[in-house]
Structures are given as structure tokens and as C-alpha cells.
C-alpha positions as a printed NumPy array, in Angstrom:
array([[-31.201, -18.357,  39.651],
       [-32.394, -19.017,  36.206],
       [-29.578, -18.582,  33.866],
       [-31.966, -18.136,  30.304],
       [-29.065, -17.735,  28.082],
       [-28.636, -21.615,  28.285],
       [-31.425, -24.622,  27.081],
       [-32.766, -26.871,  28.803],
       [-31.909, -30.023,  29.247],
       [-34.646, -32.486,  27.296],
       [-34.768, -28.813,  24.944],
       [-30.696, -29.78 ,  25.194],
       [-31.088, -33.476,  24.362],
       [-33.835, -32.701,  21.628],
       [-31.751, -30.925,  19.349],
       [-28.814, -33.342,  19.888],
       [-30.823, -36.307,  18.768],
       [-32.686, -34.138,  15.962],
       [-29.674, -32.343,  14.342],
       [-28.164, -34.602,  11.902],
       [-24.863, -33.076,  11.511],
       [-22.363, -33.591,  13.534],
       [-19.957, -30.586,  12.481],
       [-22.675, -28.144,  13.632],
       [-22.443, -29.776,  17.052],
       [-18.744, -28.617,  17.245],
       [-18.72 , -25.303,  15.042],
       [-16.952, -22.727,  17.916],
       [-18.177, -20.46 ,  18.214],
       [-16.562, -16.831,  16.895],
       [-14.669, -15.075,  19.401],
       [-16.29 , -12.731,  21.421],
       [-15.916,  -9.349,  19.741],
       [-13.358,  -6.631,  21.511],
       [-12.374,  -2.864,  20.03 ],
       [ -8.839,  -3.303,  19.654],
       [ -7.386,  -0.473,  18.112],
       [ -3.547,   0.049,  19.334],
       [ -2.481,   3.769,  18.892],
       [  0.994,   3.05 ,  20.501],
       [  2.557,   4.95 ,  17.341],
       [ -0.107,   7.017,  16.596],
       [  1.034,  10.777,  15.866],
       [  2.472,  12.538,  18.572],
       [  2.525,  16.295,  19.37 ],
       [  5.941,  17.726,  18.953],
       [  7.007,  18.686,  22.021],
       [  8.084,  22.596,  23.203],
       [  7.261,  23.026,  19.541],
       [ 10.783,  21.03 ,  18.522],
       [ 10.535,  20.001,  14.879],
       [  9.033,  16.962,  14.407],
       [ 11.377,  13.461,  14.539],
       [ 10.806,   9.443,  14.19 ],
       [ 10.034,   6.764,  16.77 ],
       [ 13.12 ,   5.395,  18.575],
       [ 11.92 ,   2.612,  19.954],
       [ 12.6  ,   0.336,  16.655],
       [ 14.511,  -3.073,  16.227],
       [ 16.388,  -1.917,  12.742],
       [ 19.606,  -1.936,  12.997],
       [ 21.787,   0.848,  11.235],
       [ 22.502,  -0.352,   8.343],
       [ 18.074,  -0.556,   7.686],
       [ 18.158,   2.445,   8.72 ],
       [ 20.375,   3.769,   5.979],
       [ 18.513,   1.318,   3.259],
       [ 15.091,   2.877,   4.321],
       [ 16.499,   6.376,   3.945],
       [ 17.816,   5.405,   0.7  ],
       [ 14.14 ,   4.386,  -0.76 ],
       [ 12.588,   7.209,   0.844],
       [ 14.915,   9.261,  -1.531],
       [ 14.572,   7.515,  -4.619],
       [ 10.802,   7.457,  -4.409],
       [ 11.065,  10.972,  -4.225],
       [ 13.716,  11.624,  -6.447],
       [ 12.201,   9.154,  -9.174],
       [  8.816,  11.444,  -9.052],
       [ 10.326,  14.36 ,  -9.325],
       [ 11.46 ,  12.549, -12.398],
       [  8.457,  12.042, -13.251],
       [  7.045,  15.143, -12.86 ],
       [  9.944,  16.201, -15.353],
       [  9.114,  14.03 , -18.259],
       [  5.644,  14.985, -17.782],
       [  6.109,  18.578, -18.312],
       [  8.789,  17.511, -21.508],
       [  4.898,  16.159, -22.529],
       [  7.378,  12.612, -22.581],
       [  4.995,  10.748, -20.166],
       [  1.973,   9.52 , -21.353],
       [ -1.467,   9.766, -19.54 ],
       [ -1.048,  11.399, -15.556],
       [  1.265,  11.185, -13.085],
       [  0.668,  10.72 ,  -9.757],
       [  2.504,  11.662,  -6.544],
       [  2.995,  10.75 ,  -3.186],
       [  4.43 ,  13.837,  -2.102],
       [  4.511,  14.141,   1.76 ],
       [  3.022,  10.248,   2.054],
       [  6.466,   8.433,   0.591],
       [  7.124,   6.62 ,   4.398],
       [  3.493,   4.673,   4.398],
       [  4.433,   3.207,   1.529],
       [  8.095,   2.475,   1.911],
       [  8.081,   1.078,   5.951],
       [  4.991,  -0.789,   5.922],
       [  7.075,  -2.315,   2.549],
       [ 10.52 ,  -2.914,   4.386],
       [  8.256,  -5.028,   6.725],
       [  7.358,  -7.856,   4.558],
       [  9.842, -10.798,   3.816],
       [ 10.604, -12.03 ,   0.136],
       [  7.76 , -13.74 ,  -0.579],
       [  5.325, -11.846,   0.655],
       [  3.041,  -9.695,  -1.399],
       [  1.451,  -6.089,  -1.926],
       [ -1.274,  -4.952,  -4.204],
       [ -1.057,  -1.306,  -4.458],
       [ -2.419,   2.347,  -5.293],
       [ -0.916,   4.611,  -7.814],
       [  0.334,   6.797,  -4.687],
       [  2.514,   3.615,  -3.437],
       [  5.2  ,   4.045,  -5.797],
       [  7.817,   3.862,  -2.593],
       [  6.316,  -0.087,  -2.07 ],
       [  6.797,  -1.288,  -5.756],
       [ 10.583,   0.361,  -5.288],
       [ 10.844,  -1.655,  -2.062],
       [ 10.244,  -4.892,  -3.992],
       [ 12.517,  -4.427,  -6.534],
       [ 10.92 ,  -2.796,  -9.298],
       [ 13.58 ,  -0.233, -10.67 ],
       [ 13.019,   2.767, -12.021],
       [ 14.197,   2.383, -14.941],
       [ 10.581,   0.106, -15.199],
       [  8.935,   2.812, -13.9  ],
       [  9.911,   5.301, -16.435],
       [  9.55 ,   3.159, -19.354],
       [  5.947,   2.264, -18.387],
       [  5.3  ,   5.848, -17.748],
       [  6.356,   6.499, -21.224],
       [  4.742,   3.566, -22.726],
       [  7.501,   2.305, -24.038],
       [  8.178,  -1.249, -25.759],
       [ 10.922,  -2.187, -23.022],
       [  8.432,  -1.453, -20.131],
       [  6.951,  -3.894, -18.046],
       [  3.678,  -3.746, -19.558],
       [  5.1  ,  -3.116, -23.101],
       [  3.132,  -0.114, -23.719],
       [ -0.337,  -1.279, -23.304],
       [ -1.17 ,   0.683, -19.912],
       [  0.664,   3.108, -17.608],
       [  2.115,   4.393, -14.041],
       [  2.192,   1.277, -11.972],
       [ -0.644,  -1.034, -14.072],
       [  1.225,  -3.648, -13.989],
       [  3.211,  -6.631, -12.172],
       [  5.57 ,  -9.021, -11.434],
       [  4.623, -12.101,  -9.686],
       [  7.871, -12.897,  -8.798],
       [  8.571, -10.265,  -7.081],
       [  5.678, -10.121,  -4.874],
       [  3.929,  -7.678,  -6.955],
       [  0.202,  -8.037,  -7.887],
       [ -0.733,  -5.116, -10.013],
       [ -3.618,  -2.388,  -9.424],
       [ -6.37 ,  -1.345, -11.125],
       [ -8.157,   1.757, -11.333],
       [-11.11 ,   0.441,  -9.128],
       [-10.084,   1.288,  -5.917],
       [-10.366,  -1.287,  -3.358],
       [-11.068,  -3.889,  -6.169],
       [ -7.243,  -5.053,  -5.02 ],
       [ -8.329,  -6.876,  -1.598],
       [-10.645,  -9.538,  -2.931],
       [ -8.536,  -9.705,  -5.348],
       [ -5.152, -10.261,  -2.555],
       [ -7.883, -12.985,  -0.357],
       [ -7.978, -15.083,  -3.425],
       [ -3.911, -14.594,  -3.424],
       [ -3.612, -15.487,   0.4  ],
       [ -6.425, -18.185,   0.131],
       [ -4.477, -20.262,  -2.785],
       [ -1.605, -19.935,  -0.735],
       [ -3.122, -21.14 ,   1.711],
       [ -3.902, -24.36 ,  -0.06 ],
       [ -0.201, -24.613,  -1.001],
       [  1.067, -24.224,   2.687],
       [  2.543, -21.129,   2.344],
       [  3.136, -18.704,   5.012],
       [  2.899, -15.508,   2.925],
       [  1.655, -12.128,   4.132],
       [  0.166,  -9.885,   2.037],
       [ -0.398,  -5.93 ,   1.384],
       [ -3.762,  -4.454,   0.187],
       [ -3.004,  -0.567,   0.702],
       [ -6.229,   1.614,   0.517],
       [ -7.288,   5.03 ,   0.523],
       [ -9.763,   6.937,   2.706],
       [-11.835,   7.085,  -0.362],
       [-11.805,   3.665,  -1.828],
       [-12.56 ,   2.144,   2.62 ],
       [-16.383,   4.116,   1.28 ],
       [-16.348,   1.361,  -1.429],
       [-19.078,  -2.429,  -1.336],
       [-15.252,  -4.033,  -2.463],
       [-13.123,  -2.966,   0.02 ],
       [-15.896,  -4.404,   2.833],
       [-16.382,  -7.604,   0.474],
       [-12.899,  -8.142,   0.718],
       [-11.968,  -7.528,   3.995],
       [-15.36 ,  -9.272,   5.702],
       [-14.079, -12.571,   3.912],
       [-10.288, -12.007,   5.071],
       [-11.685, -11.656,   8.517],
       [-13.867, -14.999,   8.407],
       [-11.393, -16.895,   6.621],
       [ -8.283, -15.799,   8.968],
       [ -6.375, -14.878,   6.333],
       [ -3.737, -13.292,   6.886],
       [ -4.219,  -9.617,   5.129],
       [ -3.043,  -5.939,   6.156],
       [ -4.776,  -3.507,   4.894],
       [ -2.957,  -0.307,   4.626],
       [ -5.538,   2.843,   4.978],
       [ -3.747,   6.358,   3.819],
       [ -5.586,   8.79 ,   6.001],
       [ -4.432,  11.327,   3.243],
       [ -7.347,  14.241,   4.533],
       [ -8.363,  13.674,   0.414],
       [-10.288,  11.52 ,  -1.967],
       [ -9.764,  12.743,  -4.609],
       [-11.119,  17.16 ,  -4.031],
       [-13.162,  15.397,  -1.517],
       [-12.294,  16.028,   2.369],
       [-12.308,  12.593,   4.422],
       [-14.798,  14.516,   6.953],
       [-17.197,  14.859,   4.098],
       [-17.144,  11.202,   2.908],
       [-17.009,   9.111,   6.311],
       [-18.834,   9.926,   9.687],
       [-15.481,   8.021,  11.383],
       [-13.426,   9.906,  13.024],
       [-10.53 ,   7.842,  12.613],
       [-10.528,   4.34 ,  10.206],
       [ -9.271,   2.022,  12.384],
       [-12.809,   2.142,  13.567],
       [-13.874,   0.447,  10.674],
       [-12.237,  -2.943,  11.554],
       [-15.322,  -3.196,  14.554],
       [-16.835,  -4.416,  11.794],
       [-14.982,  -7.286,  10.733],
       [-13.825,  -8.501,  14.83 ],
       [-10.227,  -7.458,  13.686],
       [ -7.263,  -5.924,  15.893],
       [ -6.372,  -2.352,  14.687],
       [ -3.149,   0.151,  14.6  ],
       [ -3.554,   3.809,  14.166],
       [  0.066,   5.113,  13.078],
       [  1.671,   7.857,  11.966],
       [  2.38 ,   7.346,   8.026],
       [  4.927,  10.748,   8.026],
       [  7.301,   8.309,  10.617],
       [  9.369,   5.454,   8.64 ],
       [ 10.157,   3.959,  11.563],
       [  6.53 ,   3.496,  12.241],
       [  5.096,   2.24 ,   9.844],
       [  7.775,  -0.307,   9.479],
       [  7.826,  -1.474,  13.216],
       [  3.789,  -1.601,  13.286],
       [  3.373,  -3.789,  10.3  ],
       [  6.365,  -6.179,  11.056],
       [  3.498,  -6.787,  14.047],
       [  0.934,  -7.551,  12.163],
       [  3.115,  -9.052,   9.962],
       [  4.413, -11.554,  12.549],
       [  0.76 , -11.941,  13.99 ],
       [ -0.835, -12.557,  10.725],
       [  1.533, -14.981,  10.387],
       [  1.022, -16.995,  13.077],
       [ -2.518, -17.196,  12.131],
       [ -4.169, -14.277,  13.839],
       [ -5.608, -13.268,  10.471],
       [ -6.793,  -9.871,   8.929],
       [ -5.508,  -6.729,  10.451],
       [ -6.178,  -3.343,   9.881],
       [ -3.812,  -0.33 ,   9.722],
       [ -4.432,   2.573,   9.729],
       [ -1.941,   5.204,   8.344],
       [ -2.151,   9.642,   9.002],
       [ -0.542,  11.204,   6.473],
       [ -1.155,  13.982,   3.798],
       [ -1.332,  14.509,   0.503],
       [  0.452,  17.62 ,  -0.309],
       [ -0.094,  17.148,  -4.584],
       [ -3.404,  16.996,  -6.189],
       [ -5.098,  13.616,  -7.116],
       [ -2.287,  13.668, -10.538],
       [ -0.629,  16.878, -12.262],
       [ -3.029,  18.231, -13.515],
       [ -5.23 ,  19.316, -10.19 ],
       [ -5.029,  22.469,  -9.45 ],
       [ -6.112,  21.706,  -5.663],
       [ -8.186,  25.197,  -5.485],
       [-10.318,  22.443,  -3.158],
       [ -7.105,  23.213,  -0.835],
       [ -7.491,  26.2  ,   1.784],
       [ -5.021,  28.325,   1.974],
       [ -1.696,  27.619,   3.687],
       [ -2.111,  23.922,   5.341],
       [  0.079,  22.067,   2.592],
       [  2.688,  24.951,   2.914],
       [  2.302,  23.979,   6.951],
       [  2.652,  20.011,   6.245],
       [  5.861,  20.659,   3.723],
       [  7.087,  22.65 ,   6.871],
       [  6.445,  20.703,   9.846],
       [  5.195,  17.278,   9.147],
       [  7.695,  15.895,   5.98 ],
       [  8.566,  12.347,   5.981],
       [ 11.617,  12.685,   4.519],
       [ 13.033,  15.538,   6.711],
       [ 11.461,  14.239,   9.874],
       [ 14.087,  10.614,   8.955],
       [ 16.925,  12.981,   8.154],
       [ 16.78 ,  14.789,  11.036],
       [ 16.798,  11.357,  12.948],
       [ 19.237,   9.837,  11.903],
       [ 21.642,  13.226,  12.862],
       [ 20.333,  13.448,  16.225],
       [ 20.471,  10.044,  16.894],
       [ 24.852,   9.55 ,  15.306],
       [ 23.122,   6.721,  12.872],
       [ 24.461,   8.432,  10.2  ],
       [ 26.386,  11.98 ,   8.845],
       [ 25.504,  14.834,   6.983],
       [ 28.324,  13.021,   4.296],
       [ 26.797,   9.972,   4.565],
       [ 23.477,  10.989,   3.753],
       [ 24.711,  13.514,   1.244],
       [ 26.368,  10.055,  -0.409],
       [ 23.498,   7.984,  -0.489],
       [ 21.204,  10.773,  -2.509],
       [ 24.268,  11.194,  -5.429],
       [ 23.528,   7.892,  -5.748],
       [ 20.374,   8.003,  -5.838],
       [ 20.823,  10.236,  -8.714],
       [ 23.162,   8.543, -10.18 ],
       [ 21.506,   5.647, -10.622],
       [ 18.005,   7.529, -11.531],
       [ 20.163,   9.432, -15.   ],
       [ 21.177,   6.243, -16.104],
       [ 17.553,   4.677, -16.223],
       [ 15.995,   7.621, -17.372],
       [ 18.488,   7.737, -20.151],
       [ 17.783,   4.154, -20.544],
       [ 14.004,   4.523, -19.928],
       [ 14.071,   7.362, -22.876],
       [ 16.226,   5.842, -25.879],
       [ 13.828,   2.452, -25.292],
       [ 11.593,   2.043, -28.685],
       [  7.79 ,   2.617, -28.938],
       [  5.877,  -0.539, -29.47 ],
       [  5.151,  -2.104, -32.428],
       [  0.928,  -1.074, -32.934],
       [  0.228,  -5.308, -33.804],
       [  1.323,  -6.148, -30.005],
       [ -1.116,  -4.215, -28.381],
       [ -3.543,  -7.308, -30.097],
       [ -0.844,  -9.99 , -28.076],
       [ -0.612, -11.   , -24.521],
       [ -4.89 , -10.358, -24.531],
       [ -5.295, -13.894, -24.303],
       [ -3.014, -16.629, -23.663],
       [ -1.566, -16.4  , -27.417],
       [ -0.262, -20.43 , -26.912],
       [ -3.817, -21.494, -26.82 ],
       [ -5.881, -18.482, -28.838],
       [ -3.9  , -16.909, -31.93 ],
       [ -3.63 , -12.849, -31.482],
       [ -6.809, -11.481, -33.66 ],
       [ -4.864,  -8.526, -35.945],
       [ -6.685,  -6.624, -38.711],
       [ -3.437,  -5.342, -40.837],
       [ -5.682,  -3.963, -42.893],
       [ -6.589,  -1.494, -39.938],
       [ -3.776,  -0.943, -38.323],
       [ -2.426,   0.243, -42.015],
       [ -4.664,   3.286, -41.364]])
């Protein structure tokens, strides 16, 4: 029987003799393509019209679940305070909320080890807080204060803390994915078992940087987890008008990497999926794509009036699929915590926010000359100051 895929004996011999690069003969073939999209923790419809809860299949301990609840409340209440500061004209620039999708950032970041990295988007404040950034730093940053992380040079979460595994994002969506591949490649060269998460929105997945970064991570088998937040809008463009796939996870097929679809409003499901992906990546499994199905209940920023959203859509999500309400209901129904215990956690979060906001408001504005520092390495290049210009 003919075997068309197998070269003839003399052809194989000639190829071996003529090939002067011995490495080429032993290069392993790529793994055969297979579509691998797990929907184990994908969104499910509620049974008999009952309110949605959270998955009960988890490795989380009760104290960890209460920790998750604290981060969810912290994220929402910090953002609510930022909106108040914005309306008082104390915020410089815009406020970008994650209202309705906090569980995706909190649950996924909580699944990482301390040595792991995240690079968030402006709507992933929860991941930043989980990595150890304090609310006072967020408030001072939004108000462009001298005591803020960037000293007033930039705004919102456009800053970073390498020691805490937080790579500061930039506004060019998708560009942080190639940056994170560089971080992971450096970690591999240093023999470190580091995993990293790069967050991306449904709109950002249509950019060239997303493709280039994830393709490189897949080819190099880097332990990169890309979390794609399907929140239904790319600014004001509905997702179905800017990508032709039904599920963003289908794009993983282009890179021959595994993918997951997760209920992005179930904080436990987000944790479990990311934990599995991190374990896989850390074992040299390579890159993983996670699509989180969620919903953005606020506009692109506070100035966005959302006139492009169909009537009643936001209200439906608020009533039927709020991530904080779902998790609180789960904790009560599973008897993991009492209502009094959850109220205590919320009260402690509010006290922390009051203290940190007062600290940030008392921070001075930066001196104008400081804008010239930190642009280059000032141990090598002195800052370029123009005193006469600054006086005017």
C-alpha cells in the first residue's frame, strides 16, 4: 500500500547526506493541532429562575473565600470613592470603573503565587489590589499627588511595582502582552518558575500586538496566561461588530494552545480556572487563553453616558448577575459566613478607605521641577531643567 507521506529510501538518504546542519534533522515536530476549549466553569443558566450563585467545586478554604469577599468589596468601594472624588473635581483625568466585572480581576489574580506577575488594564483594579497595592496609593495616583506611586507624572493605574509583581499598563491595548513575554523570557533565563497574567479586552484582541505577543508566547512555550474579558463593548462598539467569533476562546486555535471559558462574574470559578492554568503553565505547558464572560455596567469612563446601550440591559445585569451579590449569597447559603461577619468585613474596608483617602487628600501636589526627573536614569543623565520656563 502506498504511503505518500513517507519519503522513499533513496530520497531520505540523499536528504540526510546533503543536510549539513545536524540539529535540523532532530528538530521536534510541532504538536498536532487539536481544538482545546474547556467549558467546565463557563456560565450556566439558573435553575428554575433562582438567583445565580457560585460554583461549589473549589479548593478554597473558608478563610480564603472571606479574603476574596474583602477584595471584591474593596475594589467596588474604592471605585465608588473615586467617582465621588471625580465629581468633586479632585481627580485629574478620568475614572475607569470595573462595575459588574470585579470578580474576573480579583479571582484570577488571587490564584497566582507571590512571585508571579500581572499586567492589568485600566478596568482591572481588583488585580492590582490583590497584588498588594494599597487604596491610598490608588487615590493619590488618581489625584496626581506627590505621594502617589508616579509622583504625579501619570494617572489612574498607569504605574507599576516590580517588587509586588505588578507591571504598569499603558493605554495602547494589547501592547502589554509582548512586554509580558519579555518578562517571562527573562525569568526563564534566570531559572525562575514565574507565571504571568496579561489582561486584554474583547476589543484589544483585534489588535496586532495581541496576535504577535500571544503567538510568540505559544511558540516559546512561555507560562503566559492571557485573560480576555468579554464585557460586551469595545468602548461603544458591541463585541459582535468588531470580531466574527462567537467565543473569544476560539482564537486560541490560531496558536495551538489550550483555552477556557469561565463565568467572569463567579469569583470562585475565575480562581479555579486560573489556578489550573497557572499549574499547567508552571509545569512548562506553555501559554493559556482564558475568556471571562462578564459585563461592563459603566461606560468606558465616567464621562461616557452609554447612550449606545439598549434600554434595560444594564438594569438586567445589575439585578440578575452582579458578582458581589452572587458571592455574598453563596457565602450565606453555604454557611461559610454569617451576615454579621460579612458586615464586619465591609465596615473594616470602609474604615480603611476613609483613612487612606484622607491620607491621599493631605498629600501635596508635586513640584513642577519633578516632572523632569525619572524620564531617564538620572544617575547617568542629569534632568533637563528650564528654570526660566517653569517660572512663567
